[in-house]
N, C-alpha and C positions, 0 to 999 in steps of 0.2 A: 558710307561707301564712296569711293573716289571714282569719278567719271573720267575716263581717259579721252584725250583728243589726240590728233595726229602728232606724233613725235613727243607727246607729253609723257610725264612719268606716272605710272600706275603702281599701286601697291599690289604685288603678287604674293599670295599666300598659298601654303599647301603643306603636304606631309609626304615624307619619303619612307618607303617600306621595302623590305627584302621581297623580291618577286616570287620566291618559292615558299618561304615560311610565313609571309605577311607580318613579320616583326618590324616594328618601327625602328628606324636607323638614326641614331644621334651622330653628330660629327661629320655629316656629309657636306662636302664643299659645293656651294652653288655660286657660279660666276656667270656674268653676262658675256657672251661670246664677243671677243674683240675689244672688251672694255676692262677697266681695272676693278670695277665694283664686284664685291663678292660677300658671301655670308656662309654660315653653317647651320645645320639643323640642330635644334635643342635636344634635351634629354628624351623628349617624346617624339622626335623625328619631324617636328614642325619647323617651318621657316617663313621668313618674310623678307622681301627685297623689292626695291623700287626699280622698275624697268619700263621701257617703251613697248607698245604693241608690235613694233617691227623687230624687237630684239629676240634672241634665242638664249635660253638658259642652259648652262652646261653643268651636269651633276656628276661629281667625281668622288669615289671612295675606294681606298686600297682594297684590292681583291675583288672588285666589282667592275663590270664593263661600264665605261663612260657613256652617258646618255645625254643627248641634246634635244631640247623641247622648244619649238617655236611658240611664242606667246600669243600672237594674234589678238583676239578679243577675250582671251581667258584671263580671269583674275584669281581663280582657285584651281590649284593643280594637285592631282594625286599621282605621284611618281613611284614606279616600281623598278628597282635596280636588279639586274641579273648578275648572279655570281659568275666570276670568271670561268669556273669549271662548267657552268651551264652554257656560257657563251661559246665555249670551246667544244660543245657537243657535236658541232659540225665537223670537227676533226676526228677521224675514225682511225683506230689502230688496225693495221693490216699486217700481213706477214713481213717481219723484219723491217717495220717502219710505220709511218702514219701517212694519211692522205686526207685532203679536204673532201667531204662527202660529195660536194658538187662535181669533183673531178673523177669520181669512181666510175668504172665501166662494169663493175661486178655487183651483184646484190649482197652487200655486206650489211648485216643488222647490228646496230649499235644499241645495247641494252640500257634501259633507264635504271640506273643503280638505285635511285631514290625509291622507285617502286619495288625493286628487289629486296631492299632492307625492311620493307613493311611486312614481309612474310615471316612467320615464326616457324622456320624450318632449320634443320641441322645441316643442310647442304644447299649451296647456291643454285644448283641445277634444279632442285625441287622448287625453289622460289621462282624459277623461270617459267614454270608450267603455264601455258596459255598466253604468254607474253610476246612470243616471236613466231611469225609465220614460218611454216616449213619445219618447225622443230616440235616433235612430239616427246613429252616427258611423262613417264609412267612412274608414279610414286608408290611407296609402301608405308604402312603405318609403323613398321618396326623401328625402334630407336637406332639411330646411326646408320640406317640402311642407305645404300646408293640407288638412285633412280635409274631406270632404263631410259636412255636418250637416243632418239632416232632423228636424223636430219635428212629430209626428203626421201623417206621410205627406207627399204631394206634391199641391198644389192649383194648380200653375201650369206652363205650358210655357215660361216666361220666366225665372223666378227662384225658387229653392227655399231660398235662404240665410236664416237668421234675422238679426235685428238684434242687434248687440252694442252695449251701452252701458257704456263704461268711464269711471267717475268723471264721468258726465254727457255724454260725447261719443259721438255716433253713429258706428259703424264697421261696415264690411262683413266684416272678419275680425280675429282677434286673434293672428295668427301672430308678431307682434312681442313678445308679452307672455310674461313668465316666471311660471310657476305659483307660485313662492315670493313673488311680489309681491302675490298675491291674498289679501285678508282675508275676502271674502264673495263668493259667486256664487249668484245666484238665476235660475231659469229660469221665465219666464211662458209657460205652454203653451196656455192657452185664451184665448178672445176677451175674457172678462170681465177677466182680469188684465192683458192686453196692450193693451186698447182705449185706454188713456191715451196710447199711442204712435201711434195712428192709422194713417196710410198706410204706415208702415214696419214694421208689426207682424204682417202676415198670416202669416208663417212662424215666428212665435214670437219671443221676446225673451230674450236672455241679459244679465243685469245684473251687472256686476262692480264691486266696490268694492275699491280697493287699500289696503294697510296704512297706518295712520295712528297717530301718537302720541296720548297722552291726557294731560289735565291732571293735575298732581301725580303723575306717573309717573316712577319712578326709571329712569335710562338702562339700556336693555337692549341687549345686543349678541348677535346670532345669526349663526352661520355654518353653512351646509350645502353639502356638495359630494359628488360621486361621480366615480369614474373607472371606465370599463368598456370593453367591446368588443361589437360587433354581429356576428352571423353569420346567413346565410340559413336560414330554416326551410321545411319542406315543399318541399325542392329538387325541381325537375322533372327527371325522368330521361328523357333523349332516347335515341332509338335509336342504338346504336353502329355502327361501320363495318360489321360483319358483318350486323347486323340490317337496316340500310339497304340493303346490297348485295343481300340476299336478297329484299327487297321489290321492288327495281328489276328484278331478274332474273325474279321471279315474274310481272311484268306481261306478259312475252312480247313486248315492244315493243323493236325494235332500238335506237331512239334512246335509250330509257331505260337499256338494258343497256350502252350505249356509255360512260356515265359510269363505270361499274364497271371496264370494260376499260381506260379511260384512266387511272384511278387506279392499277390494278395495274401497268400499263405504266410509269407515271412513278414511283410510290412503292413498288412491290413488293407481294408477296402473291399470293393466288389469288382467284378470283371470289367465293367465299363467305367468304373469310378475307383481306381486304385488310390490308396493313400499317398503313394510316392509319385511325385511329379517333379523330377529334377531338371532345372534349366541349366544345362552344362555350360552354355556360353555365358549365362549370367554369373555362374560360379567362377568362370575363368577370367572374366573381364572386370575391371574396376572403372568407375565413372569419373574419378578425379585423380589423374596421374600428373604430378607436378612437372613443370618445365620452366627453366629460367635461362637467361643469357645476359652477360654483362661485357661491354666492350669499352676500352679506353684508347684514345688516339692522341698523340702529341706530335706536332710537326712544326717546322719553322726553317729559317735559314738566314745566313749572313751574306756578305758579298762573295765569300769564298766557299762556304759550306752550306749544304741543306741536309735536313735529316727528318726522319719520321720514326715513330715507335708505336706499336700497337699491342694490346693484350686483350685476350678474350677468354671467358669461361662459358661453356655450354653444359647444362645439366638437364638431361631428359630421362624421365622414367617411362617405361612402357605401360600400355594399358592391360597387359596380362598380369594377373595376380600371382606373380612368381618373380624370381630373380631375373630382372629384365630391364636394363637401363644403359644409358650412354653418357659418358662424361668426357669432355675434351677441353684441353688447355692449349691455347695458341699464343705464341709470341712472334712479333714481326719487327724487324729492324732494317732501316735503310739509311745510308749516308752517301753523299756525293761531294767531292772536293774539287775545286778548280785550282789545280796545282800551278798551271800557267794559263795564259790567255789561249793557248792552243791545245791544252790537255786537261781533261776531266777524268777523275778516277772514281769509281763507285762500287758499292757493296750492298747487297740485299740478302736477307736470310729469313726463312720461315721455319719456325719450330712448332711441331704439333705433337702432343702427347695425349693419348686417349685410352680409355678403358671401356670396353663393350661387354655387357653380359647378354648373350644371345638367348632367346627363348627356345623352348622345344616346340617348334611349329607343328609337330605331329600331334600335339595336344589339341589344336584346333580341329584337325581331321577327326580325332577321336570324339570330340564334342559333337560333331555332326553324326557320327555313327552311333554313339553310345545310347543305350536305352534309358529313357527317363524313369524306368520302373525300379531303379535302385538308387540309394542316396549317395552323397559324397562320403559320409562317415558312417560307420556301423560299429557300435560298441560291442556287438556280439562277435565281431571278427577279431578275436583275441590274439590271433597269430600275426596280425598286421603290425608292421613296425610303427606306424603313426596313426592307427585307428581308421584307415581308409576302408571304405566299403568295397566289396569284391563283386565283379560282374558274374563270377561263377556261382554266387549265392543264389541266383535265380536261373542258372542253367547255361549261361554263355561261356563256353569252354574253349573257344578257338583263339583267344588272345586279341581279337579284332576290336572287341567292345570293352576294352579295359577302361579303368577309371581315368578320365582325362585330367582331373585335378592332381591325382597322384603322378601322372606322367609329367605334368608341368613342374611339380614339386621336386621330383628326383632328377633334376637337371641343373648342372653347374657348367656353364660354357662361357669362359672368360677369355677375351682377347685384349692384350696390351699392345698398342701400336705406337711406334715412335717414328717420326719422319723429320728430316732436316733438309731444307732446300737452300743451300748457299749459292750465291752467284757473284762473280767478280767481273768488272768490265772497265775498259779504258776507251775514251772517245778522243780522237785526235782531229783537230781542225787543221787540215794540211794546207788549204789555200782558200782564204777569204770566205768561209762558210760554203764554198762551192764543192770542194773535195774534202770529204771526211772519211775517217777510218774508225771502225769499232771492232774490238775483240772482246769476246765474252766467254767465260768458262762457268758452266752451270752444272750442278750436281743434284742427285737425289740419293740420300742415304736413309734407308728405312729398314725397319724390322717389325714383324707381327709375331707375337708369341701367344699361342692359344693353349689354354688348359681346359680339357674336357674331363670332368670328374663325375663318375657315376658311383654313388655310395652302395653299400650292401643294404638291401631292403627286401621286404616281403609284403605283398598285398594278397596274392594268391599264387597258385602254381603257374599261371600264365602271365603274371605281372610281378616279376621279382628279379633281383640280381644277387646271385649266390655269393659272388665275390665283388668287392669294390674294384674299380678300374680307373686308371689315370692315363690319358693320352696327352702328350705334349708335342705340339707342332710349332716349329719356328721357321719363318720365312725371312730371308734377308735380301735386300735389294741394294745394289751399288751401280748407279747409272751416271753417265756424264755426257755433256755436249760441249764442244768447243766451236764457237762460231766466229768467223772473220768476215767483216763486211766493209766493202769500199763503195762509197756513194758519191756520185757526181751530179750536181744540180746547177743549171744555168738557164739563161734566156737571152734572146736577141730580139728586141722589138716585141712583136706579138707572139713570138715563138717561145715556148717553155718546154724544157725537157729534163729528164733525170735518168740516171743509169745506176743500177745496183749490181755489184758483182760479189758473190759470196761463196764461201767454202765452209763446210761443217763436218766435224768428226764426232762420232758418237759410239758409245759402248753401253750395253745393258747386261747386267749380271743378276742372276737370281739363284738362290740356293735354299733348299728346303730340307729340314731334318725332322724326322718323326720318331718318337719313342713311346712305348706304352708298357704298362705293367699292371698286374692284378694284386689284390690284397694290400691296397694302400690305406694307411690310417685316415680317419675322417678329418682330423684337424689339418688346416691348410698349411701349417708350418712343416708338415711331413710330406708334402706333395712333391716327392722326388722319386723317380722310377727305381733308383737304387734301394729304396726302402721297401720295395715290393718284389713280386716274383715276375721277372721279365721272361717272356717267351722267346722262342727262336725267331718268330716273325714280328717281334716287338720293336724292330728298328728298320728304318728305311731312309734313304737319302736321294735327293733329286736336284736338278739344277739345269740352267741354260746359260749360254754366253753368246751374244750376238754383237757384231760390230758393223758399222756403216761409215761410208765416206760419200759426201755429196758436194756437187758444184752447182751453183744456180745463178741466174741473172734475171733482172727485171728492168725493162725500159718503159718510160712513159713520155708521151708527147702531147701537147695541145697547142692549138692555134686560136688565139684570142679567147681562150677558155670556152671555145665553142665546139671545136672538133677534137675529140679525145681518142687517144690510143694507148693501150697498155699491152705489153707482151712479156711473158715470162717463160723461162725454161729451167728445168732441173734435171740433173743426171744423178741418180741414186745408185750407189754400190752397196751390196749387202752380202754378208757371210752366210745367209740362210739358204741361198739357192744356188744351183749349178749355173744358171744364167745370172752372172754377177751384177749386171748393170741394167737399169731401167731408165727410160727417158720420157719426160713429162712436159710437153709444151702447152701453152695457152695464149689466147689473144682476146682482147676486148676492145670494142669500139663504142664511142658515145657521141651524141649530137645534142648540144644545148640549144634548143630552138628559140628560146626566149632571148638569146643573144643576137638573133638574126634581125635584120632591118624590118622584115615583114611582120614582126611581132613587137616592135619597139613602141608603137603608139597605142597599144591596147592596155586596158586597166584590169583585166580579169586574171591573167596568168602572171604570177610572180616568177615562177620557174617551171620549165618543162624540158625534160631530157629523155631522149630515146637512147637505149643502149642494147648491145648484143654481145655475147661472149661465147667462146668455145674453149675447151681444154680437156686434158687427160690427167687422171690421178691414179695412184696405186694403193693397193691394200696388202700390206705385208703381215696382217694379222691372221695368216693361215699357216698350216703346218709346214715345217721346213722339209727339205729333201730328205728322203730316208731310203735305206736299202736293207735287204735281208736275204738270207739264204736258207733253204729248207732241205734237210737230208731225208730222202725217201728210201726206205728199205723194205724188204719183203720179197715174196715170190714173184709178185707182179713186176718187179724191177730187175729180175734175174735175166741174164743173157745166156745161161747154160740150160740145156734141155736134157732131160733124162736123169738117171740116178748115178751118182758118183760116190764110191767108197761108202755105200750104205746098203745094208742088206734089206732094209725096210723101204728102200726107194725114196728116201727123204729128198726134198728139193734143196738146192743150194741158193740161199738168199742173195739178192743183188742190191746194189746201191746206186742212187742217182742224186745229184745236187741240182736243185732248182733255185735260181737267183731271180730276184725281182727288185728293180730300182725305179723309183718314181722320179719324174722330172717335173718339178714344180716351179712355177713362176708367179709373179704378182697377179692378183686379180686387178684388172684395169678398168677404170671408170672413164667413159667419154661422155661429156655433157655439153648440151647447148642451152643457152638461157637468153631470152629476149624480154626486156623490161622497159617500163615507163615510170619516171619519177616526176611528180608535179607538186606545185604549191600555188594556192589560189587565195583570193579574198584577203589581200593584204597580210599574207603569211599566216592566216588563221586556219586554213585547210591544207593539210599535207597528206600525201599518199603515194602509193606505188602499186604497180601491177607487174607480175612476172609470169612467164611461161617457162617451164624447165623440162628437159628430157635427158635423163641419165641412163646410159647403157653400160652395164657391167659385163665385160667379156672375160673369159677365162675363169668362170665360176668354178670353184674348187669343191669337189666332193668325192666320196668313195663310190665306185661302180664295180659291178661284177666283171671279172676277167673272162674273156671269151675262151672257150674250150677248157682252160685250166681250172676254172672255178676260183673261189676266193674273191677278194676285192683289191682294187688298186686305187690310190688317191691321186688325183690329178686335176688339171684345169680343163673342164669339159663343156661348160654351159655358158649361156648368156641370159641376163635378166634386165628388164627395163623398169624405170620408175619415172612417171611424168605427171604433170599437173599444173595448176595455177596457184599463185599466191597473191593475196590482196591485203593491203594495209591502208587504213584511213584514220586520220586524227584531226579533230577540230578543237581549237582553244580560243577563248575570247574573254574579255573583261568589260563589265559595265559598271563604271564607278568603282566601288570597293567590292563588288561581287564578281568573282571569277568562276569560270566553269570550263571543263573539257570533257570530251567524249572521244573514244578511239576504239579501234578494233582490228582484228586480223582474221583471215580465213584462208585455209589451204586445202586444195583437193589433191588426191593421190590415186594413181592407177599403177598397180604393180603387176607385171606380166613376165612370165618366163618366155624367152625367145628361142632358146636352143638348149638341148640336153645331150649333145654329142651323139645323137642317133638313138638313144634309148627312149622307151615310150613314156616312162614316168619314174619319179623318185618317191619312195615311201618314207615317211617320218612319223613323229609322234609316238603313239603307243599301239601295240599290236591290236588290242580290242577296239580302240578308237583312233584310227590312223589319220595322218595327214598325207596329202599327195601334192607333188609339184609336177606340172605337166605343161607342155608348150601351149601358149594361149591363155593360161590361167595364172593366178597369183602363186607365189611361193607358199608351200605348206598350207594349202586350203584344207578345211575339214572335209572328210570324204565318207559318205555313207548313204543310207536310204532316206528317201523323203517320206515323212509320215502324212497320210492323207486323211486321217481321222481315227475313230474308234468304232469297232464293230458293235452295233447296238442290239442285234438279235441274230438268231440262227438263220433266218431267211437271207439276211444280208451276207452271211458267211457262205451259205450254199451257192449263192450267185457269184461268188468270187473264187476262181480256180486256185489262187494262192492261199486264201484262207482255208478253203476246203482241203487242199493238199497237205497243209500243215496242222490240221486238226485244231484250228483256232476256235476260240470261245468268245461269247459276248464279253466285251471289256478289253479285248486284245487290240493291239495296234493294227491299222490298215496301212500296209506298205504300198507305195506308189509303183505300179508296174510300168516303168518308163517306156519299154519297147512293146508292151501289150501282148507278150507271148504267153501270159498266164503262168510264168515260172519266176520265182524270186531268186535271182542269182546276181553275179558280179555286174552284169549288164545293166542292172537297175540302180546301182550306186551312182552317186552324182556329187557335184560340188555343192557343199552345204554352207559355204561362206568363208571369208578370210578373217584372220585375227587383226589385220591391218585396217584401220579406219580409212574411208575414202574422203572424209571431211574432218578437219580439226579446226577449232576456232577459239577465240578469246576476245573479250571486249571489256572496257572499263569506263567509268564515269567519275568525275570529281568536281567538287564545289569548294569554294572558299569565300568567306565573308568576314572582313575585319580579321580577328585573331582565330577564327574557327575554320576548320577544313574537314571535309568528308570525302573519302574515296571508296569505291566499290568495284571489285573486279569479278568477272565471270569467265568460265572456261568450259569447254565440252568437246565431244567428238561424236561422230555418227558413221554408220555403215559397217562397223566391225562386228564380228561374232566371237562368242566365248563358249568353249565346251565346258559345261558345268559337270566336272568330273566328280564333284561331291555327290550329286544326284546319280551320276552314271555308275558309281561304285555299287549300286544296288544289283548290278549284273553279277557281282561276286558275292555280295552279302545281302541277301534278300530280307533278312530279319533286322536290318539296320533301321535307325530312326530316319526322319527326313524333315525338311522345312515344313512349316505348318501349311503353307500354300499348297504344296504337293499332297500332303497326307490328308487334308480335309476336303480335297476336291477329287479324290479318286472316284472312278466310275462305280456306281452302285445300283444301276438299273437303266433300262432303256430311256434315253433322252436326258440322263443326268449330266453328262458332259461328253463333248466330242474331242477333248484335249488330253485328258488324263486317263491312264489305264485303270483297270480294276485292281483291288488289293491282291487277288489271286494271280492276276497277270504279272505282277511284279516278282513272282517266284518262278516264272516260266522262261526258258531259254529263248523262245521265239521272240520275246519282247526285248531281249538284251542287245540286239545288234546295234552297231553304230548307226545312229539315225538323227534326223533333224530334231527329234524330241529333246535330245540332250544338248543341242546347240541353241544358244539364245543370243538375243541382241545385246551388244555391249555399248550401245549408245547411252550417253548421259549428258546432263547439264548441271553444272555445279556453281554455287556461289563460292567463289574462291577466296575472297578476302574483303573484309570491311574494316576500315579504320577511321575513327573520329579523333581529331586532335585539337588542342588549344595551345596557342603560342604566347609566351610572355616576353617582355623586354625589360631587363633589369639593368639600369645604368648608374654608373658612379663616375662622374667627371667624363673623360673621354673614353673610359673603359665601359664595355657593354658585355652583358651576359645574356645569351639566348636560352630560354627554357621552354621546352615543349613537353606536354603530357599527352598521352594517347591511349586509347582503348582499341584493341584489335580482336576481331573474330576471324580465324583462319580456317577455311574449309568448313563452314558451319552447316551447310546443307547440300544435298545432292539429289537429283531427280533422275530416276532410271527405272526401266522395266525389268532389269536383270534381277533374278531371284536370289543371287548370292549376296555376300557382305559388300563387295565392291566390284564395279566393272573394270577397275584398274588391275589387270592381270597380266603377268609376264609369262610364267611357265618355266619349266626346268630345261634350259637349253634352247637354242634357236629353233630346232625342229619341233619343239613342243610349246611354242609361244601360243598364248591364248587358252591354256588349260588351267582351270581353277580347281586346285586341290590344296587344302589347308593354307590359304592365303591369309597373311596377317592383316587384320582389319585396319582401315584408314580411320584416323581420329580427327576431330575438330579441336582447335586450340583457342582458348579465350585468355586474354592477357591484358595487363596494364603496364605501361612503360613510360619512360622519361628520357629525354635527350637534353643535355646541357652543353652549351658551346661557350667558350671563354676566349 
């Protein structure tokens, strides 16, 4: 060992690794700052150089951020270089431009793309679940399905989806996009950040920039792929044959007992122990559904041209044992050429081609209803097309309890989707990088062609198709946007400013054609409606065409990077409404306290910024203006009295014309946001806190017309969403061991502020309604509160409600809210909202030498789910049920105070909308676990990075909800939170590899 003395030379040794992958880096140049001496790392990333304790070593490698290390008393160094892309993470993509994160006055979330690609999902937004505060993502287990995404609550009864901007093109969803194609994703959550997008931005904006090459960049080739399998999690356990039979017999009703008798007679066994016990979910679901993905990226550049190319294959089978899968092929190409020093020309294109076989989700509903007392197949059912057993064989003749496996089998629902997103742009450097002009023309050209074929088949008289049927539906989209942007950036001393002026023209066209015919041959080659019998109603066509023109501006100013100002304004014109123009301003202020003199000498805070913002946004995702006229005729509309030219005294009919025109405008969101960004402990601890308040005015809905009757659609209401967002991340390294932990939490309060003078709005379903009312959330579940179960007749006699309704022991006890002894509308109440008031996610990660491990968690709390699967018992009392319900039914005094008796499940008194059917939707999930190992393969100056990894995606969930999954959307915004035949969520286990050259 060499002992150093002042200004003497010391042998400095060490190793250089990639800071993200922990792969050793050969060929890194190490020089002594201000001196000529230098060296390079060897094939294993090691180096040795002689230097003085007062020297600093400079580490430099193409594509990585240069790092300077002061030697001091160190003789052994472990250096971790950061990739340039990683270093540039502080540069955030915003509307029509970029900004340094430290200069932002709005809460813009920059998504960690490396974490995004760890998820084995078909959609980038599914992979985002739990990663970003203020963003709720609800996923489905169905292959190729699009998740429901909500940013900072719900402020509309018409459209809750955010705007997606992919390389400048406006989109409604990004289910066509591969996560490996994404270079940057930013989420604009507040009105100040999103106001630049005007009427499309009320629900937030997700901006995505795909991968691009760079000038003077050596060609890089990357491959990443995985192969795995999916299996259902949180499997719903249904009552078996014996449990179901016991419930039916306990009802004491001959008709219900007869199903048990018929099953025993036909298939054997005894009353409480029948031979047949079919697990319909077990028959419908498979435990190992394969899934694979393969992605290839090539990028590079010369002095004049940069380019990138990407290709991806995704192949996902569903967990339903039927034709149920999704296959997608993606191609991406980008090229940019520097034609002159002042002109760059560019082109990007995304091509996506997919085939989706959708399942018959109704089979899941049937699996919940169907009796376990008959089998899947019955050799004695000789009339059945494929030997399926019939529910009618044991007495079920209403068609509700049909064979679920047969329902899944006789379903062919295929959608071929094609989408092309070309974009052309030109960048002009008009004056010394201070004044630039960009013009960009972007398009979306797409079509979806759905074939739904139902063959001719027979199971029984309630489950059959006498004629085959083919329905062909084709949707075609042709959208374009032409943006023109003029940007001026300059400074004078400590003053920095920029000005963006923009103009945008857009047009959206959609056309739908639907044809159908009966008696179509079974072979797919003959699936043309002209080969069948087409009915008069077998053709329909629909479409829309909307155009828009926008002008917008954004100005930024800062003084010494300490006092920050951002102001935007957008004027949007639309062909959808009589009021052609909408105007959307915003302003944001920021104060970087750590740049002030009073915080210069402290060592705790590295960065502290206060910010506040205000802005307005529009939502044009509501119905366009409409008008109609009604011709009224009859005696009531006659102006002639008495009999004319009629011996019998017949009246002369009259006629009136009644016209009705709606005057619709944008729903407008006005939002305040106050936030704090901070960095502590030598950049190790980073975080932010935000308070937001969003008020949507002009809430559009149908309301009853005064005096005339009927309804009219218009802007009548206001609704507010408010809450807090917290983000906290810690990262550190001790020698070769690195670790990080981070998390986010969001609170939400949703409240109706005004309904235009009406008392309430009713939604959902008639027997289990929702209600929107001033002071309460949108579409809360509405019904009676259950106080328990009557245990004996004495308890019933003491309760006026129970006595008046001839209740029996085992019936529900309804809460008499006003104490008047009468069960009526006054006793109904708010049973909870489908919106969670808390969502959260957190992650931990470790790396040591070439190993790394990451674990992500996610959850929500405070929301409710209406378990409509259970609640269907109000219509079909002889249906099966989940084992928890069936085995816990009241069977005597003191047996339970939660569940009714078997007999009570047949009586209308117990079928009212109540808290019994509404359950907690809170859950905690292990979202993702990935273990990886990184290799470094070197040959001369060339190096190849190799990473192998094992992933478990959504392996476990913890919830009290009695259904398959607490991730429930519902059919339509007014029926959110209803669980009826939801496709189960699955876990995915996979092995993968990443190769970089």
